[in-house]
C-alpha positions in Angstrom: 51.5 2.0 -7.5 52.0 -1.7 -7.2 49.8 -4.1 -9.0 48.5 -5.4 -5.6 47.2 -2.0 -4.6 45.6 -1.5 -8.0 43.5 -4.7 -7.7 42.5 -3.8 -4.2 41.2 -0.3 -5.1 39.4 -1.9 -8.2 37.8 -4.5 -6.0 36.7 -1.8 -3.6 35.3 0.4 -6.3 33.2 -2.6 -7.9 32.0 -3.4 -4.3 30.7 0.3 -3.9 29.2 0.0 -7.2 27.4 -3.3 -6.6 26.1 -1.8 -3.3 24.6 1.1 -5.0 23.1 -0.9 -7.6 21.5 -3.4 -5.1 20.2 -0.4 -3.1 18.6 1.2 -6.2 17.1 -2.1 -7.2 15.7 -2.8 -3.6 13.7 0.1 -3.0 10.0 0.1 -3.1 8.1 1.7 -6.1 6.9 5.1 -5.2 3.2 5.3 -3.9 0.5 6.6 -6.3 -0.9 10.1 -5.5 -3.8 10.2 -3.2 -5.9 11.7 -5.9 -6.0 8.2 -7.6 -7.4 6.5 -4.5 -10.9 5.8 -4.5 -13.3 7.9 -2.4 -14.6 6.2 0.9 -18.1 7.0 1.5 -19.7 7.3 5.0 -22.1 4.4 5.9 -25.7 4.5 5.5 -28.2 4.4 2.7 -28.5 8.0 2.1 -24.7 8.1 1.2 -25.1 5.5 -1.7 -25.1 6.5 -5.2 -27.8 4.0 -6.1 -29.4 3.0 -2.9 -31.5 -0.2 -2.8 -35.3 0.1 -2.3 -35.6 -2.0 0.8 -33.2 -1.2 3.7 -33.7 -2.5 7.2 -31.7 -2.2 10.3 -29.6 -5.4 9.4 -28.7 -3.8 6.2 -27.6 -0.7 8.0 -25.5 -2.4 10.6 -24.0 -4.6 7.9 -23.1 -1.5 5.9 -21.5 0.2 9.1 -19.3 -2.9 9.9 -18.0 -3.4 6.2 -15.0 -4.1 5.7 -14.3 -4.8 9.3 -13.5 -8.3 10.1 -16.0 -8.2 13.1 -19.8 -8.7 12.3 -22.5 -6.5 14.0 -22.8 -7.6 17.6 -26.6 -8.1 17.8 -26.8 -11.6 16.6 
């Protein structure tokens, strides 16, 4: 094997190793299990753990629209 071929093969091997390293570093972190995600409750006063004493129709509609970007349509 000539010196020229040896340099070429070493460069090729280094390129594959560098590509493998970059691919491993660029992968996103694994997502946490769904068990750790918070529970999302249905809208409404009855579904709250500690409901407020005064609850009117505006509060109900606001609770139903949260976290949507659009407010209730009856303004």
